C-alpha positions as CSV (number, residue, x, y, z in Angstrom):
1,M,37.3,8.4,-9.5
2,E,37.3,8.2,-13.0
3,S,33.9,7.9,-14.9
4,A,33.1,4.6,-16.6
5,R,31.0,3.4,-19.6
6,I,28.2,1.1,-19.2
7,K,25.1,-0.3,-20.7
8,A,22.1,-0.4,-18.8
9,E,20.7,-3.8,-18.4
10,K,17.3,-4.8,-16.8
11,M,15.7,-2.9,-14.0
12,V,15.6,-4.7,-10.8
13,S,13.4,-4.1,-7.5
14,G,14.2,-0.8,-6.0
15,G,14.2,0.7,-9.4
16,D,17.7,0.7,-10.2
17,C,19.0,-0.9,-13.6
18,I,22.0,-3.1,-13.3
19,A,25.1,-3.1,-15.4
20,K,28.4,-5.2,-15.3
21,I,32.1,-3.8,-14.8
22,D,34.8,-6.2,-14.8
23,G,32.0,-9.0,-14.0
24,K,30.8,-7.0,-10.7
25,T,27.4,-6.0,-10.7
26,V,26.8,-1.9,-10.7
27,F,23.7,-0.8,-9.5
28,V,22.6,2.6,-11.6
29,P,19.5,4.9,-10.2
30,Y,17.7,6.9,-12.6
31,S,18.8,4.8,-15.6
32,V,16.8,3.1,-18.3
33,P,17.3,-0.4,-19.7
34,G,19.1,-0.1,-22.8
35,E,20.9,3.4,-22.1
36,T,24.4,3.8,-22.9
37,L,25.9,6.1,-19.5
38,S,28.8,7.7,-18.6
39,I,28.8,6.7,-14.7
40,Q,30.9,7.3,-11.6
41,I,31.3,4.6,-8.6
42,E,30.3,6.1,-5.5
43,K,30.3,3.0,-3.2
44,E,32.1,0.0,-3.4
45,M,30.8,-3.6,-1.6
46,R,32.2,-6.8,-1.9
47,D,29.6,-8.3,-4.3
48,Y,28.4,-5.1,-5.7
49,S,28.8,-1.5,-6.3
50,T,26.5,1.6,-6.7
51,A,27.1,4.6,-9.2
52,R,25.6,7.8,-9.8
53,I,24.8,8.8,-13.9
54,V,27.5,11.4,-15.3
55,E,26.1,11.6,-18.5
56,V,23.3,9.9,-20.7
57,L,25.4,9.1,-24.0
58,E,22.8,7.3,-25.7
59,A,19.4,7.8,-24.3
60,S,16.4,5.5,-24.2
61,P,13.2,6.5,-26.2
62,H,11.3,5.8,-23.0
63,R,13.3,8.5,-20.9
64,T,11.2,11.5,-20.3
65,K,11.6,15.0,-18.6
66,P,10.7,14.6,-14.8
67,F,7.5,16.9,-14.6
68,C,8.6,17.7,-10.8
69,P,11.3,20.1,-9.7
70,L,12.1,18.3,-6.6
71,Y,12.6,14.8,-8.4
72,T,15.7,13.3,-7.3
73,K,15.9,15.5,-4.1
74,C,12.5,14.2,-2.9
75,G,12.6,10.7,-1.3
76,G,9.2,10.0,-2.8
77,C,9.2,9.2,-6.7
78,N,12.2,7.4,-8.3
79,M,10.7,6.6,-11.8
80,Q,9.3,10.0,-13.3
81,H,12.5,10.1,-15.9
82,I,10.6,6.8,-17.5
83,E,7.3,7.3,-19.6
84,S,4.3,6.2,-17.8
85,Q,3.2,3.1,-20.0
86,F,6.8,2.0,-20.0
87,Q,7.1,2.2,-16.4
88,T,4.2,-0.3,-16.0
89,E,5.9,-2.8,-18.3
90,L,9.1,-2.4,-16.1
91,R,7.0,-3.0,-13.0
92,S,5.3,-5.8,-14.5
93,S,8.6,-7.5,-15.3
94,I,10.0,-6.9,-12.1
95,L,7.0,-8.8,-10.6
96,R,7.3,-11.4,-13.3
97,D,10.8,-12.0,-12.3
98,A,10.3,-12.3,-8.5
99,F,7.8,-15.2,-8.9
100,E,9.8,-17.0,-11.6
101,R,12.6,-17.1,-9.3
102,E,10.5,-19.0,-6.7
103,G,9.4,-21.1,-9.3
104,V,6.2,-20.2,-10.2
105,E,5.0,-20.3,-13.9
106,L,3.1,-17.4,-15.0
107,G,1.2,-16.6,-17.9
108,Q,-0.3,-12.6,-18.8
109,I,0.1,-10.4,-15.7
110,N,-2.8,-8.2,-15.7
111,V,-2.3,-4.5,-14.9
112,V,-4.6,-2.4,-12.4
113,S,-4.1,1.2,-13.0
114,A,-5.4,4.6,-12.9
115,S,-4.2,8.2,-13.5
116,P,-0.5,8.5,-13.0
117,T,-0.6,11.7,-11.2
118,G,-3.0,13.3,-8.7
119,Y,-3.5,9.9,-6.8
120,R,-1.8,10.2,-3.5
121,A,-4.3,10.7,-0.9
122,R,-1.9,9.9,2.3
123,F,1.4,11.9,3.3
124,Q,3.7,12.2,6.2
125,L,5.0,15.4,6.6
126,H,8.1,16.2,8.7
127,D,8.3,19.5,10.4
128,G,5.8,20.9,7.4
129,G,7.7,19.4,4.5
130,L,8.7,16.2,3.1
131,M,12.3,14.2,3.7
132,E,14.8,14.5,1.0
133,K,16.1,11.6,-0.5
134,R,18.9,9.9,1.8
135,S,19.1,12.8,4.5
136,N,17.4,14.4,7.3
137,K,16.8,17.8,5.7
138,V,13.3,18.8,5.3
139,L,12.3,20.1,1.6
140,P,9.5,22.8,1.9
141,I,6.8,21.9,-0.6
142,Q,3.9,24.0,-1.7
143,N,2.7,21.4,-4.4
144,C,2.9,17.6,-5.5
145,P,2.3,16.6,-9.1
146,C,1.1,13.1,-7.2
147,A,-0.8,14.4,-4.7
148,T,-4.5,14.6,-4.8
149,A,-6.2,17.9,-5.1
150,E,-7.5,18.3,-1.7
151,V,-3.8,17.8,-0.4
152,N,-2.4,20.2,-2.8
153,K,-4.9,22.8,-1.6
154,Y,-3.7,22.7,1.8
155,L,0.1,22.6,0.6
156,A,-0.7,25.7,-1.4
157,E,-2.9,27.6,1.2
158,M,-1.2,26.8,4.5
159,P,2.2,28.7,4.6
160,F,5.1,26.1,4.9
161,E,6.1,28.3,8.6
162,Q,2.6,27.7,10.0
163,R,2.2,24.0,9.4
164,P,2.6,21.7,12.3
165,S,5.6,20.6,13.6
166,G,7.2,17.1,13.9
167,R,5.6,14.2,12.1
168,V,1.9,14.9,10.7
169,H,-0.2,12.5,9.0
170,V,-2.3,13.8,6.0
171,F,-5.3,12.4,4.3
172,G,-7.3,14.4,1.8
173,T,-9.5,12.9,-1.0
174,D,-13.2,13.7,-2.2
175,K,-13.9,10.6,-1.2
176,I,-14.2,11.6,2.5
177,V,-17.7,11.6,4.2
178,S,-17.0,12.6,7.8
179,I,-16.3,16.0,6.5
180,P,-19.6,17.8,5.4
181,D,-19.8,19.2,1.9
182,G,-18.4,22.7,1.8
183,Y,-15.1,22.2,3.6
184,D,-12.2,20.9,2.8
185,K,-11.8,17.1,2.2
186,I,-8.6,16.6,4.3
187,I,-7.7,15.7,7.8
188,I,-4.5,16.7,9.5
189,C,-3.0,15.0,12.6
190,N,0.3,15.6,14.3
191,E,1.9,13.1,16.4
192,D,3.5,15.5,18.7
193,S,0.6,17.3,19.9
194,K,-3.1,17.1,20.4
195,K,-5.5,18.6,17.9
196,E,-8.0,21.3,19.2
197,T,-11.3,19.9,19.6
198,R,-14.2,21.5,21.1
199,V,-18.0,20.6,20.8
200,I,-20.6,23.1,19.7
201,G,-24.0,21.6,19.8
202,K,-24.0,18.1,18.5
203,R,-21.1,18.9,15.9
204,T,-17.5,18.5,16.8
205,I,-15.3,21.2,15.6
206,R,-11.5,20.3,14.8
207,N,-9.3,23.0,13.9
208,G,-11.8,25.3,13.1
209,R,-13.9,22.7,10.6
210,P,-16.9,21.0,11.5
211,T,-17.3,17.7,10.8
212,K,-20.2,15.4,10.7
213,K,-21.3,13.6,13.8
214,I,-19.7,9.8,13.9
215,K,-20.9,7.2,16.1
216,K,-18.7,6.8,19.1
217,V,-15.9,3.8,18.4
218,Q,-16.0,1.7,21.2
219,P,-12.8,0.0,22.1
220,R,-13.4,-3.8,22.8
221,F,-9.9,-5.4,23.0
222,E,-7.6,-4.9,25.8
223,G,-4.6,-2.3,24.7
224,A,-6.6,-0.5,22.0
225,S,-6.0,3.0,21.5
226,V,-8.9,5.1,19.8
227,K,-8.6,8.9,19.4
228,E,-11.8,10.2,17.9
229,E,-9.9,13.5,16.5
230,N,-8.2,10.8,14.3
231,L,-11.1,9.3,12.7
232,C,-11.4,9.7,9.0
233,T,-14.6,8.0,7.2
234,V,-14.5,7.3,3.4
235,N,-16.8,6.1,0.7
236,I,-15.7,3.4,-1.2
237,L,-17.9,1.8,-3.8
238,G,-21.0,3.1,-2.0
239,K,-19.4,1.6,1.5
240,N,-18.6,3.8,4.2
241,I,-15.5,2.8,5.8
242,T,-13.9,4.4,9.1
243,F,-10.1,4.2,9.9
244,D,-7.3,6.2,12.0
245,V,-5.6,8.5,9.7
246,K,-2.4,7.6,11.5
247,G,-2.9,3.9,11.0
248,F,-2.9,2.5,7.7
249,F,-5.3,3.0,4.6
250,Q,-4.5,2.9,1.0
251,S,-3.4,6.1,-0.9
252,N,-5.0,5.5,-4.3
253,M,-8.8,5.5,-4.1
254,Q,-8.8,5.1,-7.9
255,V,-6.9,1.8,-7.9
256,L,-8.4,0.6,-4.7
257,E,-12.0,0.6,-6.2
258,K,-10.7,-1.0,-9.2
259,T,-8.8,-3.8,-7.3
260,I,-12.1,-4.5,-4.9
261,P,-14.4,-6.0,-7.8
262,L,-11.4,-8.5,-9.0
263,L,-10.7,-9.5,-5.2
264,T,-14.2,-10.5,-4.7
265,E,-15.4,-11.6,-8.3
266,G,-16.6,-15.4,-8.1
267,L,-16.5,-15.5,-4.2
268,G,-19.7,-16.5,-1.9
269,G,-20.7,-19.1,0.4
270,K,-21.3,-19.7,4.0
271,H,-17.7,-18.5,5.7
272,V,-14.9,-16.4,4.6
273,L,-11.3,-15.5,6.4
274,D,-10.0,-11.9,6.2
275,M,-6.7,-12.5,7.4
276,Y,-4.8,-9.5,8.6
277,A,-8.0,-7.6,7.9
278,G,-7.0,-4.1,9.0
279,A,-10.1,-2.2,9.6
280,G,-12.0,-4.5,7.6
281,T,-11.6,-2.7,4.3
282,F,-12.3,-5.9,2.5
283,S,-14.7,-7.5,4.9
284,V,-17.4,-5.1,4.5
285,F,-17.7,-6.1,0.9
286,L,-17.3,-9.9,1.6
287,A,-20.1,-9.7,4.3
288,D,-22.5,-9.2,1.2
289,L,-21.2,-12.6,-0.3
290,F,-20.9,-14.7,2.7
291,S,-23.3,-15.5,5.7
292,K,-20.5,-15.1,8.0
293,V,-16.9,-13.5,8.0
294,T,-14.1,-14.1,10.4
295,L,-11.5,-11.2,10.8
296,V,-7.9,-11.7,12.2
297,E,-5.9,-8.7,12.8
298,H,-2.9,-8.4,15.3
299,N,-3.4,-4.2,15.5
300,K,-6.3,-4.4,18.1
301,S,-7.2,-0.5,17.4
302,A,-7.5,-1.4,13.8
303,I,-9.7,-4.2,14.6
304,V,-11.9,-1.8,16.9
305,Y,-12.6,0.3,13.5
306,A,-13.4,-2.9,11.6
307,E,-16.0,-3.8,14.3
308,Q,-17.9,-0.4,13.5
309,N,-17.5,-1.1,9.8
310,L,-19.2,-4.5,10.0
311,F,-21.8,-3.2,12.5
312,G,-25.0,-5.0,11.5
313,T,-23.2,-8.3,9.7
314,S,-22.8,-11.3,11.0
315,H,-18.9,-11.5,11.8
316,E,-16.4,-12.8,14.4
317,S,-13.1,-10.7,15.1
318,F,-9.9,-11.7,16.7
319,G,-7.2,-9.2,17.7
320,L,-4.1,-11.2,18.0
321,S,-1.6,-12.3,15.4
322,G,-2.2,-14.8,12.6
323,A,0.3,-17.3,14.1
324,V,-1.5,-17.4,17.6
325,W,-5.2,-17.4,16.1
326,V,-3.7,-20.6,13.6
327,K,-2.5,-22.3,17.0
328,Y,-5.2,-21.5,19.5
329,H,-8.6,-20.5,17.4
330,A,-8.5,-22.1,13.7
331,A,-10.2,-25.2,14.8
332,S,-12.4,-23.9,17.1
333,C,-13.7,-21.4,14.7
334,I,-14.2,-23.8,12.0
335,E,-16.2,-26.2,14.4
336,R,-18.5,-23.4,15.2
337,N,-18.9,-22.1,11.8
338,G,-17.9,-24.7,9.2
339,N,-14.8,-24.8,7.2
340,F,-14.2,-21.7,5.2
341,D,-15.0,-21.2,1.6
342,A,-12.5,-18.6,0.7
343,V,-9.9,-16.6,2.4
344,V,-8.6,-13.1,1.6
345,I,-5.3,-12.6,2.8
346,D,-3.1,-9.1,2.9
347,P,0.1,-9.6,5.0
348,P,2.5,-7.0,5.7
349,R,5.8,-6.7,4.0
350,S,7.1,-9.7,5.9
351,G,4.7,-11.6,4.2
352,M,2.4,-14.5,5.7
353,E,3.5,-15.7,9.0
354,K,5.1,-19.3,8.6
355,E,2.6,-20.8,10.5
356,V,-0.4,-19.1,8.7
357,C,1.1,-20.1,5.4
358,S,1.6,-24.0,6.4
359,W,-2.4,-23.9,7.7
360,L,-3.2,-22.4,4.7
361,C,-1.2,-25.2,2.7
362,S,-2.9,-27.9,4.3
363,S,-6.5,-26.3,4.8
364,G,-8.0,-27.5,1.7
365,I,-9.9,-24.0,1.4
366,K,-11.0,-23.9,-2.2
367,Q,-10.4,-20.2,-3.1
368,I,-7.6,-18.0,-1.7
369,R,-7.0,-14.1,-2.7
370,S,-3.5,-13.2,-1.5
371,L,-2.4,-9.3,-1.8
372,S,0.9,-8.0,-1.0
373,C,2.9,-4.9,-0.9
374,D,6.0,-6.7,-1.2
375,I,6.8,-8.5,-4.4
376,A,9.7,-11.2,-2.7
377,T,7.7,-12.3,0.2
378,H,4.4,-12.9,-1.8
379,A,6.4,-14.8,-4.5
380,R,7.7,-16.9,-1.7
381,D,4.3,-17.5,-0.1
382,V,2.5,-18.3,-3.5
383,G,5.5,-20.4,-4.3
384,R,5.1,-22.5,-1.2
385,L,0.8,-22.4,-1.8
386,V,1.4,-23.7,-5.4
387,K,4.0,-26.4,-4.3
388,S,1.1,-27.5,-2.1
389,G,-1.4,-28.1,-4.8
390,Y,-2.9,-24.6,-5.5
391,K,-3.0,-23.5,-9.0
392,L,-2.4,-19.7,-9.6
393,K,-5.4,-18.8,-11.9
394,S,-4.4,-15.0,-12.1
395,L,-1.8,-12.5,-10.9
396,Y,-2.6,-8.6,-11.1
397,L,-0.1,-5.7,-10.8
398,L,-1.8,-3.2,-8.5
399,D,-0.3,0.0,-9.8
400,F,-1.1,2.0,-6.5
401,Y,2.1,4.3,-6.9
402,P,2.9,5.2,-10.3
403,Q,6.2,7.2,-10.7
404,T,7.9,5.1,-8.3
405,C,9.3,1.4,-7.9
406,N,6.7,0.2,-5.4
407,I,4.8,-2.7,-6.6
408,E,1.5,-4.2,-5.0
409,S,0.1,-7.6,-6.5
410,L,-3.3,-9.8,-5.9
411,A,-2.9,-13.4,-6.7
412,L,-6.0,-15.6,-7.3
413,L,-5.4,-19.1,-6.4
414,E,-7.7,-22.3,-6.4
415,K,-7.6,-25.8,-5.2
């Protein structure tokens, strides 16, 4: 197929720039807005095409040399070819477009960022390596420039051939306090086989490394699955938070510690709701500001950890979906504890369940702090809240994943 000369236009969600050929939209990965490119069409669809760059004819001043030898091969980063500061500007522009498409008027978007490299604490390895982009091939890796020093120490010292097979969850950061000082601050959990666990005296030995004795987590919800060998406790802004390494926890500790004060600033009162609470990461801080915290989380295993993390505080937890809680428990919860003074809500990529969003719109709750890892569903949900009478006071780009197109955001809404 012949090459074509195009001008890269704006960057869109997903990290590709768009261009036009005979009126048809073309998505061009690894490009920068404003560049003149020679491209070759790789796939023709009815409404759009995808292309690859044959040659950069006129490069953007913001184009830079990628620092990772696996860039474009690894399925992780897709913005290393762009200067870090301009990356943030592009992610902000994509976030703005998403909200404006939903009719939400925006002022300045505030950016919460930290180091552009050495930040990522959480990885999934496949047969010891990373998955190649759009392939099932495994890429051996001895170093990742975006990984924390603790993860890179493991990658450098553990030969590729000796790493566990299958899908393996890796979490490494100096924030881990469930491993004593003097030992590598990293936890490796293999999904395909049980880790070797044995007890010597009062100290548990996992994979040959001693860990601090942790209070046993007691499952309280039917169907909850808790495995002590997967436990990790981190210290975030002076609070110890325990979670399952195989479950979800943020990958960027620096940005997390900057986000929490923004989320809690100006909040306080008698009763707060933490919807989609996970292991209670935000609730442990909300408990200092409110007399009572109510947590809702459909993942029963995660809510078990939240129970441990909130031990000694006044709280109530529900191991069920937000939709079910709204239908069967919201009214009685308010009757017992009084109306909510504030809500913190952090849904999955699919966004708020429609029942939850409708309930919020009619709730009259004065303060809402809405987080999301998907800008389209976040803009949709905030748009509904704004139409119901809420005002968007601030919008933050949470730059958890530099060098990638992944965008997380925090919206502060008031009524």
